[in-house]
C-alpha positions as CSV (number, residue, x, y, z in Angstrom):
1,M,48.7,116.2,76.5
2,M,46.6,118.0,73.2
3,K,47.8,115.0,71.2
4,V,46.4,112.6,73.9
5,Y,43.1,113.9,73.9
6,L,42.9,113.9,70.0
7,S,43.8,110.1,69.9
8,I,41.2,109.4,72.7
9,F,38.9,111.2,70.8
10,L,39.2,109.9,67.6
11,A,39.5,106.0,68.6
12,R,36.1,106.6,70.6
13,F,34.5,108.3,67.3
14,F,35.7,105.5,65.0
15,S,34.7,102.7,67.8
16,A,31.0,104.4,67.5
17,C,30.9,104.5,63.5
18,T,31.7,101.1,63.6
19,T,29.1,99.7,65.8
20,I,27.6,96.9,64.3
21,D,23.4,96.2,64.9
22,P,22.6,92.6,66.3
23,K,21.9,90.4,63.3
24,L,18.4,90.2,62.9
25,E,17.6,86.3,62.0
26,I,13.8,85.0,61.1
27,E,12.8,81.7,61.7
28,I,10.9,79.7,59.4
29,E,9.0,76.5,60.3
30,K,9.3,74.2,57.9
31,A,6.4,72.1,56.8
32,D,6.3,68.3,57.5
33,S,4.7,67.5,54.2
34,Y,3.1,69.0,51.2
35,S,1.3,67.9,48.3
36,I,0.6,69.1,44.8
37,N,-2.7,68.7,42.9
38,T,-1.6,67.2,39.6
39,D,-4.9,66.1,38.2
40,L,-5.8,69.3,36.2
41,N,-7.9,68.1,33.5
42,S,-10.6,66.5,36.0
43,S,-11.6,70.5,36.5
44,V,-11.6,71.3,33.0
45,K,-14.2,70.4,30.3
46,D,-13.4,69.8,27.0
47,R,-15.2,72.8,25.1
48,W,-14.6,74.9,28.2
49,W,-15.2,78.4,26.0
50,E,-18.9,77.5,25.7
51,D,-19.4,78.4,29.3
52,F,-19.4,81.6,28.4
53,N,-22.7,81.2,26.3
54,S,-21.6,83.2,23.1
55,P,-22.8,81.6,19.9
56,T,-20.3,83.8,18.0
57,L,-17.2,82.6,20.1
58,N,-18.6,79.0,20.1
59,T,-18.6,79.4,15.9
60,L,-15.3,81.3,15.8
61,V,-13.5,78.4,17.8
62,D,-15.2,75.9,15.5
63,Q,-14.1,77.4,12.5
64,A,-10.2,77.8,14.0
65,L,-10.2,74.0,15.0
66,Q,-11.3,73.2,11.2
67,N,-8.9,75.6,9.6
68,S,-5.9,76.6,11.3
69,P,-3.0,76.2,9.7
70,N,-0.7,75.5,12.7
71,L,-3.3,73.1,14.4
72,L,-3.2,71.0,11.0
73,S,0.3,71.0,11.0
74,S,0.7,69.6,14.5
75,Y,-2.4,66.8,13.5
76,E,0.0,65.8,10.5
77,K,2.5,65.4,12.8
78,I,0.6,63.0,15.2
79,N,0.0,60.9,11.2
80,Q,3.7,61.1,10.3
81,A,5.0,59.9,14.0
82,S,2.2,56.6,13.5
83,I,3.4,55.6,10.2
84,V,7.3,55.7,11.6
85,L,5.9,53.5,14.2
86,D,4.5,51.1,11.9
87,S,7.3,50.9,9.8
88,T,9.6,50.5,13.0
89,T,7.1,47.6,14.2
90,M,7.6,45.6,10.6
91,D,11.1,44.8,11.4
92,Y,10.3,42.5,14.7
93,L,7.8,40.3,11.9
94,P,9.5,38.0,9.7
95,S,9.9,38.6,5.9
96,L,8.4,36.6,3.2
97,N,10.3,36.8,-0.2
98,L,8.4,35.1,-3.3
99,S,10.6,34.8,-6.5
100,A,10.1,33.2,-9.7
101,K,11.9,32.6,-12.6
102,T,10.8,31.2,-16.4
103,S,13.4,30.1,-19.1
104,T,12.5,29.3,-22.7
105,G,14.5,26.8,-24.8
106,R,14.6,24.9,-27.8
107,V,15.8,20.9,-28.0
108,Y,16.9,20.0,-31.6
109,S,16.9,16.6,-32.8
110,D,17.7,14.8,-36.3
111,N,14.6,16.2,-38.3
112,S,12.6,18.1,-35.4
113,S,12.8,20.6,-32.7
114,S,10.7,21.3,-29.8
115,K,10.0,24.1,-27.4
116,N,11.2,23.5,-23.8
117,E,10.1,25.6,-20.9
118,N,11.3,25.8,-17.3
119,T,10.0,27.8,-14.6
120,N,11.1,27.7,-11.0
121,A,9.5,29.7,-8.1
122,Q,11.1,29.8,-4.7
123,L,9.8,31.2,-1.4
124,S,12.1,32.2,1.5
125,L,10.9,33.3,5.1
126,S,13.5,35.0,6.8
127,Y,13.6,36.9,10.0
128,E,16.1,38.9,12.3
129,L,16.9,38.5,16.1
130,D,17.1,41.3,18.1
131,V,19.9,40.4,19.6
132,W,21.3,43.8,20.8
133,G,17.8,45.6,21.3
134,K,17.9,47.8,18.4
135,V,14.6,47.1,17.0
136,A,13.0,47.6,20.7
137,A,14.3,50.7,21.1
138,S,13.3,52.0,17.6
139,I,9.8,51.0,18.5
140,R,10.2,52.7,21.9
141,A,11.5,56.0,20.4
142,A,8.6,55.9,17.5
143,K,6.1,55.7,20.5
144,S,7.7,58.6,22.6
145,N,7.5,60.6,19.0
146,I,3.9,59.8,19.3
147,S,3.4,60.7,22.5
148,V,5.0,64.0,21.9
149,S,3.5,65.1,18.8
150,I,0.2,64.4,20.7
151,Y,1.0,66.6,23.7
152,D,2.2,69.2,20.8
153,F,-1.3,68.8,19.3
154,E,-3.1,69.6,22.3
155,A,-1.0,72.3,23.7
156,S,-1.2,74.2,20.4
157,K,-5.3,73.8,20.5
158,L,-5.4,74.8,24.2
159,S,-2.8,78.2,22.6
160,L,-5.0,78.5,19.7
161,V,-8.5,78.6,21.6
162,A,-7.1,80.7,24.4
163,N,-6.2,83.3,22.2
164,I,-9.3,83.5,20.3
165,V,-11.2,83.9,23.7
166,Q,-8.5,86.7,24.6
167,N,-8.9,88.4,21.6
168,Y,-12.8,88.0,21.2
169,F,-13.1,89.8,24.7
170,Y,-10.9,92.3,23.8
171,Y,-13.0,93.1,20.8
172,I,-15.9,93.4,22.6
173,S,-14.6,95.4,25.2
174,T,-13.2,97.9,22.8
175,D,-16.3,97.9,20.7
176,E,-18.2,99.2,23.9
177,K,-15.5,101.6,24.8
178,I,-16.2,102.8,21.4
179,T,-19.6,103.4,22.2
180,L,-19.0,105.1,25.4
181,A,-16.3,107.7,23.7
182,K,-18.5,108.9,20.9
183,K,-21.2,109.4,23.5
184,S,-18.8,111.5,25.2
185,L,-17.5,113.2,22.3
186,T,-20.9,114.2,21.0
187,L,-21.5,115.9,24.3
188,T,-18.1,117.8,24.6
189,K,-18.9,118.8,21.2
190,E,-22.1,120.2,21.8
191,L,-20.3,121.5,25.2
192,L,-17.8,123.1,22.9
193,D,-20.5,125.0,20.4
194,V,-21.7,126.4,23.4
195,M,-19.0,127.9,24.8
196,E,-18.0,129.3,21.6
197,S,-21.5,131.3,21.6
198,K,-20.7,132.4,24.8
199,Y,-17.4,133.7,24.1
200,R,-18.2,135.5,21.3
201,F,-20.9,137.4,23.7
202,G,-18.2,137.4,26.1
203,L,-19.6,135.4,28.8
204,V,-16.3,133.3,29.1
205,N,-12.5,134.0,29.0
206,S,-10.3,132.2,25.8
207,I,-8.8,130.2,28.5
208,D,-11.7,128.2,29.5
209,L,-12.8,128.1,25.7
210,S,-9.6,126.4,24.8
211,R,-9.3,123.8,27.4
212,Q,-12.6,122.8,26.1
213,K,-11.1,122.5,22.6
214,T,-8.2,120.6,23.9
215,L,-10.5,118.1,25.8
216,Y,-12.3,118.0,22.5
217,L,-9.3,117.0,20.9
218,Q,-8.2,114.5,22.9
219,Q,-11.2,112.5,23.3
220,K,-11.1,112.4,19.2
221,S,-7.8,111.2,19.4
222,S,-8.8,108.2,22.0
223,L,-11.4,107.5,19.6
224,L,-9.2,107.4,16.6
225,F,-6.8,104.8,19.2
226,L,-9.8,102.5,20.3
227,K,-10.7,102.3,16.2
228,N,-7.3,100.7,15.3
229,Q,-7.3,98.7,18.3
230,L,-10.9,97.4,17.4
231,S,-9.2,96.6,13.7
232,A,-6.3,95.0,15.3
233,Y,-8.2,92.7,17.4
234,K,-10.6,91.7,14.4
235,N,-7.5,90.9,12.3
236,A,-6.2,88.9,14.9
237,L,-9.2,86.6,15.0
238,A,-9.2,86.5,11.4
239,I,-5.8,85.2,11.2
240,L,-6.6,82.6,14.1
241,V,-9.4,81.1,12.5
242,G,-7.5,80.4,9.0
243,Q,-9.6,83.4,7.1
244,N,-7.8,86.7,5.2
245,P,-8.5,89.6,7.4
246,S,-10.1,91.4,4.5
247,L,-12.8,89.3,3.8
248,F,-13.7,88.2,7.6
249,D,-16.7,89.5,8.7
250,L,-17.4,89.9,12.6
251,K,-20.9,90.6,13.8
């Protein structure tokens, strides 16, 4: 009898442990149609960075567009692709060959000789039929290479300007943080001097003085970190505009 009760208890226990909750199903309504605006150029100006109204930023971007090695390299690829297209297109045109040959000889008679010159000129016109479409395919490939080179140039230009704008505003914000950090450090140092005077007269304990010293050192360390950041942003801007960082002056 004891075994029977035990079996019933175990059966009920495992059946309770294996109870599965009903599956939660979420119904998502599908949209009948959707549209994506692919006309991105209509809302972006060619010189969009001028909307920030910063003469310094405009000067940096203009310098970069003229001196950036990466951008100049991308532009040269467009010229190279154009030369390849011109060379490929020439295969569609008939070729004209002109050759000339001059021979000189001397004719001897009984008691005299005479000089004889012969000049031959030959003009030939040849044209190769593009039966299998090889030339046409080469021209299409050359045109595609030009399009790819132009897209690469525009992408490089957009990336270059965006990096300049980003680093420029990072530079400005960091410079303002340094100004505030210097003022805060000055106030913290003045308060530290006051607490040291009070400590000598026993008006504050050593723990409060130590905390003020720690705060002063932390702010000093933060100021040094901000200065290093400012130098890094300045060097990045110098490289982007194609100048030597040691000679670059950003006012």
